C-alpha positions, -999 to 999 in steps of 0.1 A, spaced: -593 237 -632 -603 229 -596 -575 220 -572 -591 187 -563 -593 177 -600 -557 187 -606 -545 163 -579 -567 136 -593 -551 140 -627 -516 140 -611 -525 107 -594 -536 92 -627 -504 105 -645 -482 91 -618 -497 56 -622 -492 58 -660 -456 69 -657 -448 41 -632 -465 15 -654 -447 27 -685 -413 26 -667 -420 -10 -655 -429 -20 -691 -401 -3 -710 -371 -2 -686 -345 -31 -687 -348 -59 -662 -312 -55 -651 -280 -37 -660 -270 -47 -696 -304 -60 -705 -324 -45 -734 -355 -25 -733 -388 -43 -728 -369 -72 -712 -390 -73 -680 -417 -94 -697 -408 -130 -704 -421 -148 -734 -438 -181 -729 -432 -214 -746 -456 -208 -775 -440 -174 -782 -403 -181 -775 -401 -218 -785 -390 -246 -763 -403 -280 -751 -435 -292 -735 -434 -325 -717 -460 -345 -698 -441 -370 -676 -456 -399 -658 -440 -409 -626 -438 -447 -622 -448 -447 -585 -447 -485 -585 -409 -482 -587 -408 -464 -553 -433 -488 -537 -413 -519 -549 -381 -504 -537 -396 -496 -503 -409 -531 -499 -376 -546 -510 -357 -525 -484 -382 -535 -457 -376 -572 -466 -339 -567 -465 -341 -549 -432 -363 -576 -417 -340 -603 -429 -310 -586 -413 -327 -579 -379 -341 -614 -376 -306 -628 -380 -294 -604 -352 -322 -617 -330 -311 -653 -336 -344 -662 -352 -341 -690 -377 -360 -686 -410 -356 -697 -446 -358 -662 -462 -375 -628 -462 -381 -612 -496 -405 -592 -516 -435 -613 -527 -461 -609 -554 -477 -574 -554 -470 -551 -525 -461 -578 -500 -432 -590 -479 -430 -628 -474 -410 -643 -445 -408 -680 -450 -398 -710 -429 -398 -695 -394 -398 -721 -366 -433 -720 -351 -418 -721 -316 -405 -686 -322 -438 -671 -334 -441 -649 -303 -406 -635 -308 -414 -627 -345 -447 -611 -336 -431 -590 -308 -406 -578 -334 -430 -572 -364 -461 -557 -347 -446 -526 -330 -426 -517 -362 -448 -526 -391 -485 -529 -380 -492 -493 -391 -477 -500 -425 -487 -536 -433 -514 -561 -425 -496 -591 -411 -510 -626 -416 -494 -660 -409 -499 -696 -419 -484 -726 -403 -475 -759 -419 -455 -788 -404 -440 -767 -377 -430 -738 -400 -447 -705 -401 -449 -681 -432 -457 -645 -426 -473 -624 -454 -471 -586 -449 -493 -566 -473 -489 -528 -475 -520 -508 -463 -539 -489 -490 -536 -457 -471 -498 -461 -469 -497 -469 -507 -516 -437 -515 -495 -416 -492 -462 -430 -507 -475 -425 -543 -484 -388 -535 -450 -383 -518 -431 -398 -547 -448 -375 -572 -441 -345 -551 -405 -355 -546 -401 -361 -583 -415 -326 -590 -390 -310 -566 -361 -329 -580 -371 -319 -616 -374 -283 -604 -339 -283 -589 -325 -297 -622 -343 -271 -643 -332 -243 -620 -296 -255 -623 -300 -253 -661 -309 -216 -658 -342 -218 -677 -362 -185 -675 -397 -189 -662 -402 -226 -665 -436 -241 -658 -437 -273 -636 -469 -287 -620 -486 -319 -611 -513 -326 -636 -538 -354 -638 -532 -391 -636 -528 -422 -657 -560 -438 -644 -552 -444 -607 -564 -425 -577 -533 -404 -575 -522 -376 -599 -490 -390 -612 -483 -368 -642 -461 -337 -642 -462 -310 -669 -428 -294 -677 -427 -264 -700 -393 -249 -707 -391 -219 -730 -360 -209 -749 -344 -244 -749 -320 -249 -779 -310 -285 -771 -342 -303 -761 -328 -339 -762 -301 -331 -737 -326 -314 -714 -350 -343 -716 -322 -368 -707 -312 -346 -677 -348 -345 -665 -355 -382 -669 -322 -396 -656 -327 -411 -621 -291 -405 -611 -291 -429 -582 -255 -430 -568 -244 -458 -544 -210 -470 -532 -208 -507 -527 -180 -531 -517 -170 -556 -544 -170 -592 -532 -135 -601 -518 -133 -635 -535 -146 -641 -570 -159 -605 -573 -148 -600 -609 -142 -587 -636 -162 -613 -655 -169 -613 -693 -205 -625 -688 -231 -629 -661 -229 -667 -665 -192 -666 -659 -198 -646 -627 -223 -672 -615 -201 -701 -624 -171 -686 -606 -192 -684 -574 -203 -720 -573 -233 -718 -596 -252 -694 -573 -246 -658 -563 -245 -657 -524 -274 -639 -506 -266 -603 -500 -248 -598 -534 -258 -589 -569 -242 -587 -604 -238 -553 -620 -224 -543 -654 -190 -526 -652 -180 -500 -678 -147 -491 -661 -121 -467 -675 -119 -483 -710 -119 -461 -740 -143 -485 -757 -175 -480 -737 -193 -508 -756 -171 -533 -739 -188 -543 -706 -177 -567 -679 -195 -577 -647 -187 -574 -610 -203 -591 -580 -210 -564 -554 -227 -561 -520 -265 -556 -523 -264 -532 -493 -246 -500 -503 -221 -485 -480 -231 -450 -491 -262 -438 -510 -271 -405 -527 -288 -392 -496 -253 -389 -480 -241 -367 -509 -234 -330 -501 -221 -317 -534 -206 -328 -568 -187 -310 -595 -166 -316 -626 -130 -324 -618 -99 -339 -633 -84 -373 -623 -47 -380 -617 -42 -387 -654 -56 -354 -665 -89 -369 -677 -123 -354 -671 -140 -369 -639 -167 -360 -614 -157 -353 -578 -183 -358 -551 -184 -347 -514 -202 -363 -486 -221 -348 -457 -210 -352 -421 -230 -384 -415 -219 -399 -448 -182 -390 -442 -183 -408 -408 -198 -440 -424 -174 -438 -453 -144 -434 -432 -153 -463 -410 -160 -485 -440 -129 -477 -459 -107 -482 -428 -121 -517 -425 -116 -526 -462 -82 -513 -471 -70 -534 -501 -106 -542 -512 -123 -528 -542 -151 -502 -540 -177 -500 -567 -190 -466 -576 -225 -473 -589 -247 -449 -609 -281 -462 -619 -271 -498 -614 -240 -495 -636 -205 -496 -621 -185 -467 -635 -153 -473 -616 -141 -498 -590 -108 -486 -575 -89 -504 -548 -90 -487 -514 -54 -477 -507 -61 -458 -474 -89 -445 -453 -112 -420 -471 -134 -396 -454 -155 -369 -471 -148 -370 -508 -144 -394 -538 -142 -394 -575 -161 -410 -604 -138 -417 -633 -146 -428 -668 -145 -417 -704 -165 -385 -698 -166 -355 -721 -167 -321 -703 -204 -318 -710 -212 -353 -697 -192 -346 -665 -211 -313 -660 -244 -330 -666 -236 -358 -642 -225 -334 -615 -257 -315 -619 -278 -346 -616 -260 -357 -584 -263 -322 -569 -301 -321 -576 -307 -355 -560 -319 -388 -573 -354 -392 -587 -375 -414 -564 -389 -433 -594 -384 -435 -631 -402 -412 -655 -420 -420 -688 -427 -393 -714 -464 -394 -719 -464 -364 -743 -435 -346 -760 -439 -314 -780 -412 -291 -793 -421 -255 -803 -398 -239 -827 -387 -202 -823 -400 -194 -858 -435 -206 -848 -432 -184 -817 -423 -153 -839 -453 -160 -861 -475 -162 -830 -462 -129 -817 -466 -111 -850 -501 -125 -857 -513 -119 -821 -501 -83 -820 -516 -78 -855 -549 -90 -842 -546 -67 -812 -538 -36 -833 -566 -43 -858 -591 -49 -829 -580 -17 -812 -583 2 -844 -618 -10 -852 -629 -1 -816 -614 34 -820 -632 40 -853 -665 26 -840 -664 47 -808 -656 79 -825 -683 74 -852 -710 64 -828 -702 85 -797 -685 114 -814 -662 135 -790 -672 114 -760 -657 84 -779 -623 101 -775 -628 97 -737 -632 60 -742 -601 57 -764 -579 74 -737 -593 50 -711 -585 20 -734 -549 32 -738 -545 37 -700 -560 2 -695 -533 -13 -718 -505 7 -701 -515 -5 -666 -518 -41 -679 -483 -43 -695 -468 -23 -666 -481 -49 -641 -467 -77 -662 -433 -60 -664 -433 -53 -627 -439 -89 -617 -418 -104 -645 -449 -122 -659 -447 -146 -688 -466 -135 -719 -482 -164 -738 -503 -166 -769 -535 -171 -747 -522 -141 -727 -523 -120 -759 -559 -133 -764 -567 -121 -728 -553 -87 -737 -576 -85 -768 -606 -96 -746 -597 -69 -721 -601 -43 -748 -636 -56 -755 -645 -57 -718 -632 -21 -713 -652 -9 -744 -683 -26 -730 -680 -7 -698 -677 27 -716 -707 18 -738 -728 11 -707 -718 45 -692 -724 65 -724 -758 49 -731 -769 57 -695 -757 93 -699 -778 96 -731 -809 84 -713 -804 109 -686 -800 137 -712 -832 126 -729 -849 128 -696 -842 165 -695 -813 166 -670 -784 190 -673 -751 178 -687 -734 178 -653 -763 159 -637 -766 134 -666 -729 126 -664 -729 121 -626 -761 100 -628 -747 80 -656 -716 69 -637 -735 64 -604 -763 42 -618 -741 20 -640 -714 14 -614 -729 -18 -600 -737 -32 -634 -701 -29 -644 -689 -42 -610 -712 -73 -613 -700 -80 -649 -664 -78 -640 -667 -98 -608 -684 -127 -625 -656 -127 -652 -630 -126 -624 -645 -157 -608 -642 -175 -641 -606 -163 -645 -598 -175 -609 -611 -210 -618 -590 -210 -650 -559 -201 -630 -566 -227 -603 -572 -256 -626 -555 -246 -658 -520 -253 -671 -493 -228 -681 -508 -210 -712 -543 -211 -697 -530 -195 -665 -513 -168 -686 -547 -161 -701 -563 -159 -667 -537 -136 -653 -539 -112 -682 -577 -112 -681 -577 -106 -643 -553 -76 -644 -571 -62 -674 -605 -63 -656 -591 -46 -625 -575 -20 -647 -608 -16 -665 -626 -8 -632 -601 20 -626 -601 35 -661 -637 31 -670 -652 43 -637 -626 66 -622 -605 80 -650 -633 84 -675 -654 103 -649 -624 126 -643 -621 133 -680 -657 144 -682 -652 165 -651 -622 182 -668 -643 189 -699 -672 204 -679 -649 224 -656 -636 245 -686 -669 260 -695 -706 254 -688 -719 231 -715 -755 232 -726 -751 200 -747 -728 170 -748 -713 154 -780 -722 119 -772 
């Protein structure tokens, strides 16, 4: 055997050994063999969700906050007005401003809000009303930002659950201009209802001061209103209060400040803890900015009650005994699992808007096992038929094609093991299609060699001409299929992407085995002795 050919076979053997190692060896110490390749949702079982982000929630909240901010700042500037609140649609309405102060109001609103709202005014009997409508460009930008923020929040929650190879991506829309749906695929989930609750929970934490006088507890909302003179004062709101009662169905009501002292953005960490009575609780820790604000607020309100609000429900309302800086505690009738889940939600951050399940599908593990068995059975049968057909039609040269097919499969599974790819049912289909594409390349080469032999060329010349003249045909066929695979990967969802990845790697491996390795096998057969004819 020529020295050059020997080195070429050593190169091919090294690639095969590395790929086999990446496929068979355990992912980490203690893991089983073949553990490098993850199984997708359709093979392992799990949940598939399509979640619609209610972007209007974020827009309404932003507008309400702007209205509250404007109201507060107009009072600071000593500008008289009847009220500033969210109007119909995406508007802020500032009513009852003295027309004599129009210039002052304009000087305040224009620099701060003219890039966010269109500002119009109407005057009647010496009073001016301003209507601020959010710009369409700002609406679109906020909607897109809300969806992206929701995706990242969901990703953090899923990562905290320890799910292997989840699929999360923005997908399509509900009819608007913005893609506001998110696909979530979580393989291997054994408690889908708990996971869905964790993903959908907004987990908005706020700390608000309870109204000093007539703040509650009240048995009903009507009782709270009546105790406050028939009208809740501006700047306050009524929230349900679950408290520390063992009977969680018993709800009372508190009157709390609308403007929170601390919000979830000031949160640094949260974890399950135990309260002074030995009951399960959730401890939270504030960042530096939040700790400074909290310390100042609690020092000014010693003896007052502080409401710890989660998703517009008061879970506890302790009395401030002393100045508190960087940490606090949420108490209640929590189980250990509920406390762990709540701490996880707080750590991952609040969702910017609520989520609605547009599609919910649970795949059982038994269905996944059936898919694996049937898919692999199809692959084995397909490969067996190809082997029989190639040997019958191309005789000994057909064995060359079989070795190339085996090498193609080894490279493909080795790559998937090396990158920790997820194998899906469409991925198995891509593997079967790869067998067909590889066989097609060998058929083109063998048929061209036959033509060259019929033209009277020697065996060596016919083999060399066959590979040289068919190369660009094989290259073009594979490139056009690679373009289709790239489009499937770009615009497809999880399983479709799995098919695209498997097909792409299989085609690249096919170029190596059908063109390079197959040629070397012919060279090896011809180097042993001078052949007058070729079994093909």
